[in-house]
C-alpha positions in Angstrom: 31.0 2.0 2.5 30.2 4.0 -0.7 31.2 7.7 -0.1 29.0 10.4 -1.6 25.9 8.4 -2.3 24.3 9.3 1.0 26.1 12.6 1.8 24.5 14.3 -1.2 21.0 13.1 -0.5 18.5 16.1 -0.4 16.8 14.7 2.7 20.1 14.6 4.6 21.3 18.0 3.5 18.0 19.6 4.5 18.6 22.1 7.3 15.8 20.8 9.5 17.3 17.2 9.3 20.7 18.5 10.2 19.2 20.5 13.1 17.6 17.3 14.5 20.9 15.5 14.1 22.7 18.3 15.9 20.3 18.2 18.8 20.8 14.4 19.2 24.6 14.2 19.0 24.5 13.1 15.4 28.1 14.5 14.8 29.4 12.1 17.5 27.6 9.2 15.9 25.1 8.8 18.7 22.1 9.2 16.3 21.8 7.8 12.8 19.1 7.5 10.2 18.1 3.9 9.6 15.9 1.7 7.4 13.9 2.7 4.3 15.2 6.2 3.8 18.8 4.9 3.8 18.1 1.8 1.8 16.1 3.5 -0.9 18.6 6.4 -1.2 21.4 3.9 -1.8 19.3 2.1 -4.4 18.3 5.4 -6.2 14.6 4.8 -5.5 12.1 7.6 -5.0 11.0 8.3 -1.5 7.3 7.6 -0.9 7.2 9.6 2.3 9.2 12.6 3.6 9.4 11.0 7.1 12.7 9.6 8.4 13.5 7.0 11.0 16.4 7.7 13.4 18.1 5.3 15.8 19.8 6.8 18.8 21.8 5.9 21.9 19.8 8.5 23.8 16.9 7.4 26.0 13.5 8.9 25.3 13.6 11.4 28.2 16.9 12.8 26.9 15.6 13.0 23.4 12.6 15.0 24.7 14.8 17.3 26.8 17.2 18.0 23.8 14.3 18.6 21.5 12.7 21.1 23.9 16.1 22.9 24.3 16.4 23.2 20.5 12.9 24.3 19.9 11.9 21.1 18.1 8.3 19.9 18.6 8.0 16.4 20.0 5.3 13.8 20.5 5.3 10.7 22.7 4.2 8.3 20.0 5.8 5.2 21.5 7.5 5.9 24.8 6.9 2.4 26.0 8.9 1.1 23.0 11.6 3.8 23.2 10.1 6.0 20.4 9.6 9.8 20.3 8.5 11.6 17.2 10.1 15.0 16.4 8.9 17.6 13.9 10.8 20.5 12.6 9.4 22.3 9.6 8.3 19.7 7.2 10.6 17.0 8.6 9.0 14.4 10.7 11.5 12.1 12.4 10.6 9.0 14.4 13.4 8.6 16.9 13.9 5.2 18.6 16.4 4.3 21.2 18.7 1.4 20.4 17.0 -1.8 21.5 17.4 -5.5 22.0 14.5 -8.0 22.2 14.4 -10.0 25.3 11.0 -11.7 25.0 8.3 -11.9 22.4 5.0 -13.6 21.7 5.0 -13.0 18.0 3.1 -9.8 18.2 4.7 -7.7 20.9 8.4 -7.8 21.8 9.7 -6.9 25.3 12.8 -4.8 24.7 15.5 -3.3 26.7 17.1 0.0 25.7 20.8 0.2 25.2 23.7 1.6 23.2 24.9 -1.4 21.2 24.4 -0.7 17.5 25.0 -4.3 16.5 22.3 -5.6 18.9 19.9 -3.0 17.4 20.7 -4.2 13.8 20.3 -7.9 14.7 16.8 -7.4 16.1 15.5 -6.0 12.7 13.9 -8.1 10.0 15.9 -8.1 6.8 19.5 -7.2 6.1 18.7 -4.5 3.7 16.7 -2.7 6.5 19.7 -2.7 8.9 21.5 0.1 7.1 22.4 3.2 9.1 23.5 6.7 7.9 25.3 9.2 10.1 24.8 13.0 9.9 27.7 13.4 7.5 26.4 10.6 5.2 28.8 7.9 6.4 27.2 4.5 6.0 27.2 2.0 8.8 26.4 -1.5 7.5 27.0 -4.1 10.2 25.3 -7.0 8.5 26.3 -6.6 4.8 22.8 -5.3 4.0 24.1 -3.1 1.2 25.4 -6.1 -0.7 22.0 -7.8 -0.4 20.1 -4.6 -1.3 22.2 -4.1 -4.5 21.7 -7.7 -5.4 17.9 -7.4 -4.8 18.1 -10.1 -2.2 15.6 -10.2 0.7 17.3 -12.1 3.4 16.2 -12.5 7.0 18.7 -11.4 9.6 20.1 -14.5 11.4 17.7 -17.3 11.9 14.6 -16.7 9.8 12.3 -18.9 12.0 13.4 -16.8 15.0 12.8 -13.5 13.3 9.3 -14.7 12.4 8.6 -15.9 16.0 9.5 -12.4 17.2 6.8 -10.9 14.8 4.6 -13.1 12.6 3.9 -10.1 10.3 7.4 -10.5 9.0 6.0 -13.4 6.9 3.9 -10.9 4.9 6.8 -8.3 4.9 9.1 -10.9 3.4 6.8 -11.3 0.4 6.1 -7.5 0.1 9.8 -6.7 0.1 10.5 -9.5 -2.3 8.0 -7.8 -4.7 9.1 -4.2 -4.1 12.9 -4.6 -3.7 13.7 -8.2 -4.7 12.4 -8.4 -8.3 10.0 -11.1 -7.1 12.8 -13.6 -6.5 12.3 -15.4 -3.2 15.1 -16.4 -1.0 14.8 -20.1 -0.4 15.5 -20.1 3.3 13.2 -17.3 3.9 10.4 -18.9 1.8 10.8 -22.2 3.7 10.6 -20.4 7.1 7.4 -18.6 5.9 5.8 -21.8 4.9 6.6 -23.4 8.2 4.9 -20.4 10.0 1.7 -20.3 8.0 -0.3 -22.3 10.5 0.9 -20.1 13.4 -0.2 -16.6 12.3 -3.8 -16.5 13.7 -2.7 -14.1 16.4 -2.1 -11.4 13.8 -4.8 -8.7 13.6 -6.7 -8.3 10.4 -5.7 -4.6 10.4 -1.9 -5.4 10.3 -2.3 -8.1 7.7 -4.6 -5.9 5.6 -2.1 -3.0 5.6 0.6 -5.2 4.3 -1.7 -6.7 1.6 -2.8 -3.3 0.4 0.7 -2.1 0.1 1.5 -5.2 -1.9 -1.5 -4.8 -4.2 -0.4 -1.3 -5.1 3.1 -2.4 -6.4 3.9 -2.4 -10.1 4.8 -6.1 -10.2 3.3 -8.5 -7.6 1.4 -11.3 -9.4 4.2 -13.8 -9.2 4.7 -13.1 -5.5 1.0 -13.5 -4.8 1.1 -16.8 -6.5 3.9 -17.9 -4.2 1.9 -16.8 -1.2 -1.2 -18.8 -2.4 1.0 -21.8 -3.0 1.9 -22.0 0.7 -1.7 -21.3 1.7 -0.9 -17.8 3.0 -3.5 -16.3 0.6 -6.8 -17.8 -0.4 -6.5 -17.1 -4.1 -7.7 -19.6 -6.7 -5.6 -20.2 -9.8 -8.2 -18.5 -12.0 -7.8 -15.3 -10.0 -4.1 -15.5 -10.1 -4.2 -15.8 -13.9 -6.4 -12.7 -14.0 -4.0 -10.8 -11.7 -1.1 -11.7 -14.0 -3.0 -10.6 -17.1 -4.0 -7.3 -15.4 -0.4 -6.7 -14.5 0.7 -7.5 -18.1 -1.6 -4.7 -19.3 0.3 -2.4 -17.0 -2.3 -2.2 -14.2 -1.1 -1.6 -10.6 -4.3 -0.5 -8.7 -5.0 -2.2 -5.4 -8.7 -1.6 -6.0 -8.7 -3.3 -9.3 -6.6 -6.2 -8.0 -9.1 -6.7 -5.1 -11.9 -6.7 -7.7 -10.2 -9.6 -9.5 -9.7 -11.9 -6.5 -13.3 -12.7 -5.7 -15.5 -12.3 -2.7 -15.3 -8.6 -1.6 -17.1 -9.2 1.6 -14.8 -12.0 2.6 -11.8 -9.8 1.8 -13.3 -7.0 3.9 -13.5 -9.3 6.9 -10.2 -11.0 6.3 -8.2 -7.8 6.0 -10.5 -5.3 7.7 -10.9 -3.2 4.6 -12.5 0.3 4.9 -16.1 0.8 3.8 -14.9 3.3 1.2 -12.4 0.9 -0.3 -15.0 -1.9 -0.4 -17.4 0.5 -2.2 -14.7 1.3 -4.7 -14.0 -2.4 -5.4 -17.6 -3.1 -5.9 -17.9 -0.2 -8.4 -15.0 -1.6 -10.3 -16.6 -5.0 -10.4 -19.9 -3.5 -11.6 -18.1 -1.4 -14.2 -16.3 -4.5 -15.4 -19.6 -6.4 -15.8 -21.0 -3.5 -17.9 -17.9 -3.4 -20.1 -18.1 -7.2 -20.7 -21.7 -6.7 -21.8 -20.7 -3.9 -24.2 -22.3 -1.1 -22.1 -19.3 1.2 -22.2 -21.2 4.4 -21.9 -23.2 3.2 -19.0 -20.0 2.0 -17.2 -18.6 5.6 -17.6 -21.9 7.2 -16.5 -22.4 5.1 -13.4 -18.9 4.6 -12.2 -16.9 7.6 -13.5 -13.1 7.2 -13.3 -13.4 3.7 -11.9 -14.8 2.6 -15.2 -11.2 2.7 -16.5 -10.2 0.1 -13.9 -13.4 -1.8 -14.7 -12.2 -1.9 -18.3 -8.8 -3.3 -17.3 -10.5 -5.9 -15.1 -12.8 -7.0 -17.9 -9.9 -7.3 -20.3 -8.0 -9.5 -17.8 -10.9 -11.7 -17.0 -11.7 -12.3 -20.7 -8.1 -12.5 -21.9 -8.4 -9.6 -24.4 -5.5 -8.8 -26.6 -3.9 -5.4 -26.5 -5.6 -4.1 -29.6 -9.1 -4.8 -28.2 -8.2 -3.2 -24.9 -6.8 -0.1 -26.7 -9.9 0.2 -28.9 -12.3 -0.1 -26.0 -10.3 2.4 -24.0 -10.6 4.8 -26.9 -14.4 4.2 -26.9 -14.6 4.8 -23.2 -12.6 8.0 -23.7 -15.1 9.3 -26.2 -18.0 9.1 -23.8 -19.3 12.6 -23.0 -20.6 12.5 -19.5 -23.6 14.6 -18.8 -26.0 14.5 -15.8 -29.4 12.8 -16.2 -31.6 15.6 -17.4 -34.7 15.0 -15.2 -35.4 14.3 -11.6 -38.2 13.1 -9.4 -39.3 16.7 -9.1 -40.0 16.8 -12.8 -42.2 13.7 -12.6 -44.0 15.1 -9.5 -44.8 18.1 -11.7 -46.6 15.7 -14.1 -48.9 14.6 -11.2 -47.0 11.6 -9.9 -47.1 11.1 -6.2 -43.8 10.4 -4.4 -43.2 6.8 -3.8 -42.0 3.5 -5.4 -43.9 4.0 -8.6 -42.2 7.4 -9.2 -38.8 5.8 -8.5 -39.5 3.0 -10.9 -40.6 5.4 -13.7 -37.5 7.5 -13.1 -35.3 4.4 -13.5 -37.2 3.4 -16.7 -36.6 6.8 -18.2 -33.0 6.7 -17.2 -32.6 3.4 -19.0 -34.1 4.9 -22.2 -31.8 7.8 -21.9 -28.7 5.6 -21.5 -29.8 3.4 -24.4 -30.2 6.5 -26.6 -26.5 7.2 -26.1 -27.4 10.0 -23.6 -29.0 11.9 -26.5 -32.6 12.4 -25.3 -33.0 15.8 -23.7 -35.3 16.8 -20.9 -38.3 17.7 -23.0 -38.1 14.4 -24.9 -37.8 12.4 -21.7 -40.8 14.1 -20.1 -42.8 13.4 -23.3 -41.9 9.7 -22.8 -43.0 9.7 -19.1 -46.0 7.6 -18.0 -47.5 9.6 -15.2 
């Protein structure tokens, strides 16, 4: 227990948080905060979301009744799993009754609700996620999770193989937490259990895997971890792509879009991880921008792809193993590009007597190419003079 570190946390001192604790017998220790908000507060890490997770001895019906009596909005977001979401002001709290897994198929656990805090802790994934905080800031750490958290050690609770059998997604979470909270050092027992499980993860949905992968790809440092995942055939990344990912990271890059642009077949990645159409479109833009940059068409990259040209530049630098001086100079060149709209449109060519259709579109593209090659200097009158009606 480390007095004071939690008690002074702004999220815990917030009046709305304390009101929720009061409604759910927090002063008697029947409800505690758990998981990420506790862990990251103790580690001094910034909160990525204002939401908090609460564990409680109260069953969902009682949580709802107490919330209604206190004027707290509630939503039945996971009644079957013992979860009710409460909202008060800007505080969103997911409240889950203490549970114990009784049966699992690797995707869905059958649980029983209870009042045993140790049972609840033992059903979680990693020791650093089994940290609880009472309403007054008192830490409850039944599995020595704080020691592991402070040591940046990602350790499965109990038997790693069993934890993974309960939920195969924990394989991906092991690597994500090793990158985000473990300084990319992989616990040997956990890594061995993940490798044993690789061939038994087909039941996981593309959406669940994709969500984990995208969170990983947005981390500041992840290339080494991705390499470890590829080494056990959990990810289909070739060594060349891994080298590019490391180079991109060495330049300071941490964009999921750019990292996806570096790993190869975008369509395959879309299917494998159920990526959104908007994300796939952004990845393709970065790839196209990178190709333009590699060909020296810096201005065109900026014109066609806007802010994504910056990531395209970083991707090109990683793929061609640029030094920092070349990257900095090209970035300055990109920054000097003055973006202006293409001065003419199909309407202007129609005014010259061209009929709408493929020929007009081809002529418009030809003039756009001339305008780009002029460094965007040709004005509307000059372009119209160059037109071939």
